[in-house]
N, C-alpha and C positions, 0 to 999 in steps of 0.2 A: 169660652176662644180653643178652647180642646176639642180635638177634632176638624179645626181648619189648617190648614199650613200658614203656620204664623210667619216661619220663616222666609217661605217664598214668598209670601207680601209682603214681607219688611225690604229683603233685598230687592223686589221689583220697584217698590217705592225709593228708595236709596239712589237706584241707577236713574232713576226720575228726576230725581232731584238734584244728581253730580251732573247731568244735561243741562239743568236750569239753572247752572252755581251761578251767574251773574245776577239772575232774578231772586235769587234766594238771598245775595248778599243785598239787594237791595229791602227785600221784606224784614231783612236782620236792623238793617241801616234806620229805618223806618219806627220797628218797635226803640231801640234803644234811644230814637228821637224822643217820641211820645211817651215812653215811660221817665227820663230825664225830666223832662216839661211836666208831668203829672206829679213827682215825688223828689224832684232835684236832682245835681249831677253827681251827689256822692254814692257810688255802688255800693258802702259798706252797711249804709242809712236807708237804701232803697232797694228792698229784696227783687224786683219786677226789672229793675238795671239791673241790678247783678246779676240774674238770670239770664236776660239780653247777652251781657256782655261776656258772661261762660259761653251762648251759642255762640257767638261770632269769635269768640278764639279756636272753640272746636271746629269753627270751619276755616279757618286758619286767617282769617281776617287780618288787615294791616293795623299796627295801634291805633296809627294817624286816624284812620275810618272812623274810629271808636271814639278816639277822642272830638272830633269834627260834628258828629254825630250826636255825643252829649250836649256840644256846646253848643248847637244849634236847637237843644230842646231846652238848657236854661234861657235860651238869648244872648248869649256872647255871641254867637254868630245868625248871620240872618237865615231862616229857614221857612217853609212851609209847617200851617198848622193844618197836621192831621185832627181828623173825627174819628171815634169806635162807634162804629154799625155791626150789628149782629143780625145776619138774617137767615131766616130757618127753609127749607124746601123738603122736597121729595126727587127720590131718584128714581131710578125702573125697579119695578117691583116693591115699591112700597118705601125704599129704601129711607131711611131719613140722612137728611144732610145739614149742617150747622154751616156757616158762611161769615168768617169773623174780616172785616173790611176796618182799614184806614186811610179814611179818606177826605180831600180838601173839598170834594164836591160831591153832596149827598145824591144828588139828584143824576147823576151820571151812575155813580156805584151800584143803584138800585134798577138801572134800568139796563147796565151792562149784564148783572146778576142775574136778572129777572130773562133776560136773553141767552142768557148762556145754558138756562136753565130748558126754556122750553124749545129750543134752537133741537137740542136732543132728546126729549121724552121726558123731562121732567117740568117741576112747576113749584113757584114762591109759593111757601104757606104763610101763613100770621103766626106775629109775636107769641112765644109758649107751645107753639103745634107740637114741636119735636124734640126742644129742649129738655124736656123732662123724663129723655129715654135716655140720656146720657150722663156720667158722672164726671166732674172737674176733676182731676187728679195728677199726678206725676208718674209716669211709666218709665221705667228701663229695661231694656232687653240685649239677652246676654246669647250667643248663638250656641245653637248645641253641641257637645261636650264640655260646657264648660261643667268647674264641679258645683253638682244642686248644691250639697252640701253647706261647701263654703256660703255660696249668694243666700243660702238663706241665713245661715250663723250673722254673717256680717250686717244681712239689710234688716234681719229684725232687731239688732242690738241697735243700728243708727237708728230705729224711730217708723223704718216700713209698715205699712198695713197690711200687706199680703207679698205673698211669693207663688207663682202659679208655674208649673213645668207642665207644658203644650206635649199633644201627641207627637209633635215634630221635634218633641227634647229641646227645643228654646225654652227660655227661663224668663219668664216678666217680674219683676219687682213693682208695685204700685202702693206709693207714697201719696202723704197729703200733699195739695201746691206750696202750701209753707214748707214741710220739709224736703220736698224735694231736692233742693240743692245739696242739703248739709248729707242725706243718706246718696247722692251721686257722689259727692265729696271723701266720700267716709269708702265706699266703695271701688272707688281710685284708689285711695290710698293701700288698700290689701289687695293692688294689683287686679281687680275686678273692673276691663274698662267696659261699659255698654256698647253694643253696637247701634243702639238709637236708643237716646235719651231727649224726656222731653214733659214739658206739663200740657196735657190735651183733653179733649172731649172724649173719654170712652162709650162707648154704647152698651146698654147695660146687656142688650142682645141683637144680636148682629147677624145680617142675611145675608146667607152663601149666594152669588150668582156666577153660571157658568155660561161658556155660548155664546149668545149672539145679547142676551142681558149683560154679560160681564162686558164686551165690547160697548155697546151703549153708553153704561155706567160709567166704563174708561173715558167716555167722549165727555161725558158731563165734568167730570172730575178734573180733566184733561181743562175742559174750557172756562172753569171756573179758576182755577188753579194759574193761567196764562194772562185771566185779566189783574190790570196793574193797581187797581186798588183792593184786591184778597192779598191777606196776610197767612189763614189759615183754613184750609176746609177739612170740616171730619165728617165722616160719614156711619151708619151701622152696617153698611155694605162690606164684606168678604169677597173680591174677586179671585175665581181661581180659573189658573188657565184650562 
C-alpha cells in the first residue's frame, strides 16, 4: 500500500458511506440479526455479534434498533431468514472483486450481482477465482500526523500483527480477525481513535487505476454497493483521482 494515497482513498470512501447512511444502518442491522441467529444473542459469548454491535455503536445507531435486530436473530421477534453468499469477480484492468451478500433470495442476488458487474465492464468469476488474492484480517487506519511511535507500541503490545506507515503518513494497524476488537479497544483506551476500523478482506497486491479506468471501476463498485443484498465489497483496485 505504500506509494498509494491511502488517506485520500479512505476519505473518499467515508464520504460515500456518509452519503448512504440509511443503507449503512440497514446492512449493520442485517449483520446483527444473522450474527445473533448463528451464535446466540449475547455479545459477550458471540464475537461476531460483539463486532457488529460495536460497529453499530460507532455509527451512533439507537440501542433500540440494536436490541430489535438481536431479538429477530434469536427468534424472539419475527424476522427474515438471511443466507450468507460470497461471489467473486473482476473489474477494470483485471482488478479482483469479492462481493459478500446476506439475502433471502439467492437467485435474485446472483442475477443482480452479475448485472451490476457486466453493465459496467466487469464480470462474475467462479468460486475461488480471486479469494486467494486476499487476506482476512482486521485493519485500523490512523490519520497522518498521529504519533507513529505510540501507535506501534500500543498496537504490538495489544497483539496486532503489523503496523505500516504509508507514504502519505497515514498509519495502518493489521490484526487477526479474532484479535481485532481487543486491539481496537486497547488503542481507544490509549486515546488512539481510528478513522476506519473494520474486519476486511485485504488484497495482497493492489492495482492502481486512474482516469477513465478509475471512473469505470468506481461505477462497478457503486452499482454493487447499492444492491440491497450486498453487505460488503472488497477489491484489489486502488482508485486515484
